[in-house]
N, CA, C and O atoms as CSV, one atom per row, in Angstrom:
chain,resi,resn,atom,element,x,y,z
A,1,UNK,N,N,4.929,-30.150,7.634
A,1,UNK,CA,C,4.859,-28.737,7.905
A,1,UNK,C,C,3.398,-28.350,8.106
A,1,UNK,O,O,2.521,-28.764,7.349
A,2,UNK,N,N,3.158,-27.560,9.125
A,2,UNK,CA,C,1.812,-27.097,9.433
A,2,UNK,C,C,1.566,-25.748,8.780
A,2,UNK,O,O,2.436,-24.878,8.765
A,3,UNK,N,N,0.386,-25.594,8.250
A,3,UNK,CA,C,-0.007,-24.322,7.639
A,3,UNK,C,C,-1.160,-23.742,8.431
A,3,UNK,O,O,-2.083,-24.459,8.819
A,4,UNK,N,N,-1.105,-22.460,8.666
A,4,UNK,CA,C,-2.237,-21.818,9.315
A,4,UNK,C,C,-2.574,-20.550,8.563
A,4,UNK,O,O,-1.719,-19.947,7.914
A,5,UNK,N,N,-3.817,-20.157,8.657
A,5,UNK,CA,C,-4.287,-18.981,7.952
A,5,UNK,C,C,-5.205,-18.199,8.870
A,5,UNK,O,O,-5.994,-18.779,9.614
A,6,UNK,N,N,-5.100,-16.891,8.817
A,6,UNK,CA,C,-5.956,-16.020,9.606
A,6,UNK,C,C,-6.518,-14.946,8.688
A,6,UNK,O,O,-5.820,-14.441,7.810
A,7,UNK,N,N,-7.752,-14.609,8.892
A,7,UNK,CA,C,-8.374,-13.541,8.119
A,7,UNK,C,C,-8.732,-12.415,9.071
A,7,UNK,O,O,-9.383,-12.633,10.093
A,8,UNK,N,N,-8.302,-11.215,8.731
A,8,UNK,CA,C,-8.569,-10.032,9.535
A,8,UNK,C,C,-9.266,-9.024,8.650
A,8,UNK,O,O,-8.816,-8.752,7.537
A,9,UNK,N,N,-10.351,-8.473,9.131
A,9,UNK,CA,C,-11.066,-7.440,8.390
A,9,UNK,C,C,-10.681,-6.094,8.966
A,9,UNK,O,O,-10.803,-5.866,10.170
A,10,UNK,N,N,-10.215,-5.198,8.102
A,10,UNK,CA,C,-9.790,-3.863,8.514
A,10,UNK,C,C,-10.654,-2.847,7.780
A,10,UNK,O,O,-10.819,-2.921,6.562
A,11,UNK,N,N,-11.192,-1.918,8.517
A,11,UNK,CA,C,-12.069,-0.899,7.943
A,11,UNK,C,C,-11.213,0.248,7.383
A,11,UNK,O,O,-11.145,1.331,7.965
A,12,UNK,N,N,-10.573,-0.013,6.257
A,12,UNK,CA,C,-9.727,0.985,5.582
A,12,UNK,C,C,-9.593,0.575,4.118
A,12,UNK,O,O,-9.849,-0.574,3.757
A,13,UNK,N,N,-9.195,1.518,3.294
A,13,UNK,CA,C,-9.017,1.218,1.873
A,13,UNK,C,C,-7.791,0.327,1.668
A,13,UNK,O,O,-6.875,0.320,2.491
A,14,UNK,N,N,-7.780,-0.419,0.571
A,14,UNK,CA,C,-6.626,-1.255,0.243
A,14,UNK,C,C,-5.360,-0.420,0.143
A,14,UNK,O,O,-4.293,-0.856,0.576
A,15,UNK,N,N,-5.468,0.773,-0.423
A,15,UNK,CA,C,-4.314,1.658,-0.568
A,15,UNK,C,C,-3.743,2.040,0.797
A,15,UNK,O,O,-2.527,2.019,0.992
A,16,UNK,N,N,-4.608,2.384,1.727
A,16,UNK,CA,C,-4.162,2.786,3.065
A,16,UNK,C,C,-3.491,1.609,3.793
A,16,UNK,O,O,-2.465,1.789,4.449
A,17,UNK,N,N,-4.063,0.427,3.677
A,17,UNK,CA,C,-3.476,-0.761,4.299
A,17,UNK,C,C,-2.124,-1.072,3.666
A,17,UNK,O,O,-1.161,-1.359,4.378
A,18,UNK,N,N,-2.040,-1.019,2.347
A,18,UNK,CA,C,-0.789,-1.299,1.650
A,18,UNK,C,C,0.306,-0.345,2.123
A,18,UNK,O,O,1.432,-0.773,2.375
A,19,UNK,N,N,-0.012,0.932,2.245
A,19,UNK,CA,C,0.970,1.913,2.718
A,19,UNK,C,C,1.383,1.649,4.168
A,19,UNK,O,O,2.528,1.903,4.543
A,20,UNK,N,N,0.461,1.144,4.977
A,20,UNK,CA,C,0.771,0.861,6.381
A,20,UNK,C,C,1.769,-0.283,6.538
A,20,UNK,O,O,2.472,-0.356,7.545
A,21,UNK,N,N,1.836,-1.180,5.546
A,21,UNK,CA,C,2.752,-2.315,5.650
A,21,UNK,C,C,3.909,-2.255,4.660
A,21,UNK,O,O,4.728,-3.172,4.606
A,22,UNK,N,N,3.982,-1.171,3.871
A,22,UNK,CA,C,5.059,-1.088,2.878
A,22,UNK,C,C,5.818,0.230,2.891
A,22,UNK,O,O,6.649,0.468,2.014
A,23,UNK,N,N,5.554,1.081,3.855
A,23,UNK,CA,C,6.297,2.345,3.927
A,23,UNK,C,C,6.904,2.494,5.321
A,23,UNK,O,O,6.379,1.965,6.301
A,24,UNK,N,N,8.002,3.212,5.391
A,24,UNK,CA,C,8.664,3.457,6.666
A,24,UNK,C,C,7.700,4.126,7.642
A,24,UNK,O,O,7.563,3.689,8.784
A,25,UNK,N,N,7.037,5.184,7.190
A,25,UNK,CA,C,6.100,5.915,8.040
A,25,UNK,C,C,4.923,5.021,8.457
A,25,UNK,O,O,4.487,5.057,9.608
A,26,UNK,N,N,4.421,4.233,7.524
A,26,UNK,CA,C,3.307,3.348,7.835
A,26,UNK,C,C,3.668,2.317,8.894
A,26,UNK,O,O,2.902,2.101,9.833
A,27,UNK,N,N,4.823,1.680,8.756
A,27,UNK,CA,C,5.262,0.681,9.739
A,27,UNK,C,C,5.518,1.305,11.107
A,27,UNK,O,O,5.226,0.698,12.137
A,28,UNK,N,N,6.063,2.519,11.112
A,28,UNK,CA,C,6.300,3.204,12.386
A,28,UNK,C,C,4.985,3.564,13.067
A,28,UNK,O,O,4.935,3.688,14.291
A,29,UNK,N,N,3.941,3.730,12.299
A,29,UNK,CA,C,2.650,4.122,12.849
A,29,UNK,C,C,1.933,3.023,13.614
A,29,UNK,O,O,1.050,3.308,14.424
A,30,UNK,N,N,2.300,1.764,13.369
A,30,UNK,CA,C,1.572,0.700,14.055
A,30,UNK,C,C,2.431,-0.474,14.496
A,30,UNK,O,O,2.010,-1.250,15.354
A,31,UNK,N,N,3.646,-0.629,13.921
A,31,UNK,CA,C,4.378,-1.877,14.150
A,31,UNK,C,C,5.669,-1.702,14.931
A,31,UNK,O,O,5.849,-2.336,15.971
A,32,UNK,N,N,6.552,-0.872,14.462
A,32,UNK,CA,C,7.867,-0.730,15.078
A,32,UNK,C,C,8.251,0.738,15.156
A,32,UNK,O,O,8.106,1.463,14.172
A,33,UNK,N,N,8.743,1.198,16.316
A,33,UNK,CA,C,9.104,2.605,16.428
A,33,UNK,C,C,10.336,2.990,15.605
A,33,UNK,O,O,10.520,4.160,15.270
A,34,UNK,N,N,11.175,2.008,15.282
A,34,UNK,CA,C,12.385,2.304,14.513
A,34,UNK,C,C,12.415,1.437,13.261
A,34,UNK,O,O,12.524,0.213,13.338
A,35,UNK,N,N,12.316,2.093,12.108
A,35,UNK,CA,C,12.303,1.418,10.811
A,35,UNK,C,C,13.361,2.069,9.939
A,35,UNK,O,O,13.360,3.287,9.761
A,36,UNK,N,N,14.266,1.260,9.394
A,36,UNK,CA,C,15.304,1.780,8.510
A,36,UNK,C,C,15.430,0.880,7.294
A,36,UNK,O,O,15.270,-0.336,7.397
A,37,UNK,N,N,15.715,1.474,6.145
A,37,UNK,CA,C,15.960,0.694,4.943
A,37,UNK,C,C,14.957,0.972,3.851
A,37,UNK,O,O,14.210,1.950,3.896
A,38,UNK,N,N,14.955,0.085,2.862
A,38,UNK,CA,C,14.078,0.218,1.699
A,38,UNK,C,C,12.915,-0.755,1.848
A,38,UNK,O,O,13.116,-1.951,2.060
A,39,UNK,N,N,11.723,-0.240,1.737
A,39,UNK,CA,C,10.532,-1.057,1.947
A,39,UNK,C,C,9.872,-1.505,0.642
A,39,UNK,O,O,8.793,-2.097,0.669
A,40,UNK,N,N,10.509,-1.230,-0.495
A,40,UNK,CA,C,9.927,-1.675,-1.762
A,40,UNK,C,C,10.441,-3.077,-2.099
A,40,UNK,O,O,11.359,-3.569,-1.443
A,41,UNK,N,N,9.861,-3.722,-3.112
A,41,UNK,CA,C,10.217,-5.079,-3.490
A,41,UNK,C,C,11.726,-5.197,-3.713
A,41,UNK,O,O,12.321,-4.389,-4.426
A,42,UNK,N,N,12.335,-6.210,-3.098
A,42,UNK,CA,C,13.767,-6.442,-3.210
A,42,UNK,C,C,14.580,-5.699,-2.162
A,42,UNK,O,O,15.760,-5.991,-1.968
A,43,UNK,N,N,13.958,-4.741,-1.486
A,43,UNK,CA,C,14.655,-3.964,-0.470
A,43,UNK,C,C,14.766,-4.725,0.837
A,43,UNK,O,O,14.103,-5.741,1.048
A,44,UNK,N,N,15.620,-4.208,1.711
A,44,UNK,CA,C,15.744,-4.765,3.048
A,44,UNK,C,C,15.423,-3.679,4.058
A,44,UNK,O,O,15.823,-2.525,3.904
A,45,UNK,N,N,14.702,-4.066,5.083
A,45,UNK,CA,C,14.288,-3.130,6.119
A,45,UNK,C,C,14.687,-3.711,7.475
A,45,UNK,O,O,14.582,-4.915,7.707
A,46,UNK,N,N,15.143,-2.838,8.354
A,46,UNK,CA,C,15.509,-3.232,9.713
A,46,UNK,C,C,14.482,-2.644,10.673
A,46,UNK,O,O,14.198,-1.446,10.645
A,47,UNK,N,N,13.933,-3.507,11.520
A,47,UNK,CA,C,12.928,-3.104,12.505
A,47,UNK,C,C,13.499,-3.326,13.900
A,47,UNK,O,O,14.028,-4.397,14.199
A,48,UNK,N,N,13.390,-2.315,14.746
A,48,UNK,CA,C,13.831,-2.425,16.138
A,48,UNK,C,C,12.693,-1.985,17.036
A,48,UNK,O,O,12.011,-0.998,16.760
A,49,UNK,N,N,12.495,-2.727,18.113
A,49,UNK,CA,C,11.388,-2.436,19.018
A,49,UNK,C,C,11.867,-1.819,20.324
A,49,UNK,O,O,11.222,-0.918,20.862
A,50,UNK,N,N,12.990,-2.298,20.834
A,50,UNK,CA,C,13.597,-1.748,22.048
A,50,UNK,C,C,15.028,-2.250,22.100
A,50,UNK,O,O,15.461,-3.000,21.226
A,51,UNK,N,N,15.742,-1.849,23.097
A,51,UNK,CA,C,17.126,-2.314,23.210
A,51,UNK,C,C,17.177,-3.814,23.464
A,51,UNK,O,O,18.227,-4.432,23.287
A,52,UNK,N,N,16.061,-4.412,23.877
A,52,UNK,CA,C,16.018,-5.840,24.171
A,52,UNK,C,C,15.391,-6.663,23.047
A,52,UNK,O,O,15.477,-7.891,23.061
A,53,UNK,N,N,14.773,-6.014,22.094
A,53,UNK,CA,C,14.110,-6.720,20.997
A,53,UNK,C,C,14.593,-6.191,19.664
A,53,UNK,O,O,14.323,-5.046,19.301
A,54,UNK,N,N,15.303,-7.025,18.943
A,54,UNK,CA,C,15.800,-6.622,17.644
A,54,UNK,C,C,17.261,-6.271,17.711
A,54,UNK,O,O,17.907,-6.434,18.746
A,55,UNK,N,N,17.770,-5.795,16.618
A,55,UNK,CA,C,17.030,-5.517,15.383
A,55,UNK,C,C,16.714,-6.789,14.589
A,55,UNK,O,O,17.365,-7.822,14.740
A,56,UNK,N,N,15.706,-6.673,13.753
A,56,UNK,CA,C,15.298,-7.740,12.854
A,56,UNK,C,C,15.417,-7.203,11.431
A,56,UNK,O,O,14.895,-6.130,11.129
A,57,UNK,N,N,16.098,-7.939,10.558
A,57,UNK,CA,C,16.235,-7.516,9.157
A,57,UNK,C,C,15.332,-8.379,8.291
A,57,UNK,O,O,15.327,-9.606,8.392
A,58,UNK,N,N,14.565,-7.706,7.433
A,58,UNK,CA,C,13.620,-8.385,6.553
A,58,UNK,C,C,13.865,-7.971,5.106
A,58,UNK,O,O,14.180,-6.815,4.820
A,59,UNK,N,N,13.718,-8.918,4.218
A,59,UNK,CA,C,13.753,-8.630,2.780
A,59,UNK,C,C,12.305,-8.611,2.300
A,59,UNK,O,O,11.507,-9.478,2.656
A,60,UNK,N,N,11.983,-7.615,1.493
A,60,UNK,CA,C,10.647,-7.549,0.902
A,60,UNK,C,C,10.676,-8.423,-0.351
A,60,UNK,O,O,11.136,-7.990,-1.407
A,61,UNK,N,N,10.189,-9.640,-0.228
A,61,UNK,CA,C,10.252,-10.617,-1.312
A,61,UNK,C,C,9.222,-10.341,-2.405
A,61,UNK,O,O,9.493,-10.544,-3.588
A,62,UNK,N,N,8.045,-9.879,-2.002
A,62,UNK,CA,C,6.997,-9.537,-2.966
A,62,UNK,C,C,6.253,-8.312,-2.475
A,62,UNK,O,O,6.041,-8.138,-1.275
A,63,UNK,N,N,5.865,-7.476,-3.400
A,63,UNK,CA,C,5.042,-6.311,-3.078
A,63,UNK,C,C,4.219,-5.959,-4.312
A,63,UNK,O,O,4.719,-5.348,-5.257
A,64,UNK,N,N,2.965,-6.351,-4.286
A,64,UNK,CA,C,2.037,-6.050,-5.373
A,64,UNK,C,C,0.997,-5.082,-4.832
A,64,UNK,O,O,0.189,-5.461,-3.984
A,65,UNK,N,N,1.000,-3.847,-5.303
A,65,UNK,CA,C,0.095,-2.836,-4.751
A,65,UNK,C,C,-1.345,-3.330,-4.578
A,65,UNK,O,O,-1.950,-3.916,-5.475
A,66,UNK,N,N,-1.846,-3.066,-3.394
A,66,UNK,CA,C,-3.238,-3.355,-3.040
A,66,UNK,C,C,-3.606,-4.828,-3.092
A,66,UNK,O,O,-4.792,-5.155,-3.134
A,67,UNK,N,N,-2.593,-5.763,-3.090
A,67,UNK,CA,C,-2.979,-7.163,-3.117
A,67,UNK,C,C,-2.081,-8.088,-2.297
A,67,UNK,O,O,-2.603,-8.996,-1.651
A,68,UNK,N,N,-0.752,-7.905,-2.289
A,68,UNK,CA,C,0.111,-8.884,-1.628
A,68,UNK,C,C,1.426,-8.249,-1.186
A,68,UNK,O,O,2.024,-7.457,-1.914
A,69,UNK,N,N,1.868,-8.613,0.026
A,69,UNK,CA,C,3.197,-8.258,0.517
A,69,UNK,C,C,3.739,-9.491,1.223
A,69,UNK,O,O,3.049,-10.088,2.050
A,70,UNK,N,N,4.979,-9.879,0.901
A,70,UNK,CA,C,5.610,-11.027,1.562
A,70,UNK,C,C,7.017,-10.637,1.977
A,70,UNK,O,O,7.809,-10.165,1.161
A,71,UNK,N,N,7.321,-10.838,3.255
A,71,UNK,CA,C,8.649,-10.537,3.793
A,71,UNK,C,C,9.348,-11.845,4.149
A,71,UNK,O,O,8.700,-12.836,4.486
A,72,UNK,N,N,10.689,-11.836,4.068
A,72,UNK,CA,C,11.497,-12.964,4.519
A,72,UNK,C,C,12.526,-12.442,5.509
A,72,UNK,O,O,13.177,-11.428,5.260
A,73,UNK,N,N,12.671,-13.135,6.632
A,73,UNK,CA,C,13.637,-12.730,7.641
A,73,UNK,C,C,15.040,-13.071,7.146
A,73,UNK,O,O,15.313,-14.219,6.796
A,74,UNK,N,N,15.929,-12.081,7.115
A,74,UNK,CA,C,17.311,-12.309,6.666
A,74,UNK,C,C,18.324,-12.056,7.778
A,74,UNK,O,O,19.521,-12.265,7.577
A,75,UNK,N,N,17.875,-11.618,8.923
A,75,UNK,CA,C,18.786,-11.405,10.030
A,75,UNK,C,C,18.048,-11.051,11.295
A,75,UNK,O,O,17.143,-10.217,11.295
A,76,UNK,N,N,18.445,-11.695,12.375
A,76,UNK,CA,C,17.805,-11.453,13.656
A,76,UNK,C,C,18.739,-11.858,14.773
A,76,UNK,O,O,19.690,-12.609,14.555
A,77,UNK,N,N,18.473,-11.369,15.958
A,77,UNK,CA,C,19.235,-11.797,17.114
A,77,UNK,C,C,18.824,-13.209,17.516
A,77,UNK,O,O,19.526,-13.872,18.280
A,78,UNK,N,N,17.696,-13.662,17.005
A,78,UNK,CA,C,17.212,-15.014,17.241
A,78,UNK,C,C,17.898,-15.959,16.257
A,78,UNK,O,O,18.164,-15.568,15.120
A,79,UNK,N,N,18.186,-17.174,16.664
A,79,UNK,CA,C,18.850,-18.132,15.776
A,79,UNK,C,C,17.967,-18.596,14.632
A,79,UNK,O,O,18.471,-19.024,13.593
A,80,UNK,N,N,16.679,-18.518,14.807
A,80,UNK,CA,C,15.758,-19.028,13.792
A,80,UNK,C,C,15.407,-17.945,12.778
A,80,UNK,O,O,14.994,-16.847,13.152
A,81,UNK,N,N,15.571,-18.250,11.517
A,81,UNK,CA,C,15.106,-17.353,10.457
A,81,UNK,C,C,13.739,-17.826,10.032
A,81,UNK,O,O,13.513,-19.022,9.847
A,82,UNK,N,N,12.833,-16.891,9.880
A,82,UNK,CA,C,11.471,-17.263,9.550
A,82,UNK,C,C,10.933,-16.398,8.427
A,82,UNK,O,O,11.437,-15.310,8.151
A,83,UNK,N,N,9.919,-16.901,7.803
A,83,UNK,CA,C,9.173,-16.125,6.821
A,83,UNK,C,C,8.035,-15.437,7.549
A,83,UNK,O,O,7.394,-16.033,8.414
A,84,UNK,N,N,7.790,-14.216,7.209
A,84,UNK,CA,C,6.658,-13.493,7.774
A,84,UNK,C,C,5.447,-13.859,6.939
A,84,UNK,O,O,5.534,-13.860,5.711
A,85,UNK,N,N,4.332,-14.167,7.556
A,85,UNK,CA,C,3.160,-14.528,6.750
A,85,UNK,C,C,2.824,-13.441,5.731
A,85,UNK,O,O,2.897,-12.254,6.048
A,86,UNK,N,N,2.462,-13.830,4.525
A,86,UNK,CA,C,2.124,-12.814,3.522
A,86,UNK,C,C,0.859,-12.060,3.891
A,86,UNK,O,O,-0.049,-12.608,4.517
A,87,UNK,N,N,0.812,-10.804,3.497
A,87,UNK,CA,C,-0.392,-9.993,3.619
A,87,UNK,C,C,-1.094,-10.056,2.274
A,87,UNK,O,O,-0.531,-9.639,1.262
A,88,UNK,N,N,-2.306,-10.566,2.250
A,88,UNK,CA,C,-3.077,-10.601,1.009
A,88,UNK,C,C,-4.319,-9.770,1.218
A,88,UNK,O,O,-4.957,-9.835,2.268
A,89,UNK,N,N,-4.656,-8.992,0.219
A,89,UNK,CA,C,-5.874,-8.193,0.278
A,89,UNK,C,C,-6.863,-8.701,-0.763
A,89,UNK,O,O,-6.567,-8.735,-1.957
A,90,UNK,N,N,-8.015,-9.086,-0.299
A,90,UNK,CA,C,-9.070,-9.552,-1.215
A,90,UNK,C,C,-10.068,-8.450,-1.458
A,90,UNK,O,O,-11.032,-8.642,-2.199
């Protein structure tokens, strides 16, 4: 199995970044125009991009404020289920 890692620097507070990837409004602001479900730990969220892309269902496997978010794909129109790379804040 191959592992890859990417580091991205964002000029925003940890709190603002955490909200952007863990709230319905935050995800709609940058990632997907249609977000439904529970975005807290253990919740499932459905993301749709267009009539041709999605929906994609994700489980929020981990959510530690201002430090880590990990999603797992639990349903998609694609045959492959994948893990979404974790978001870590240093």
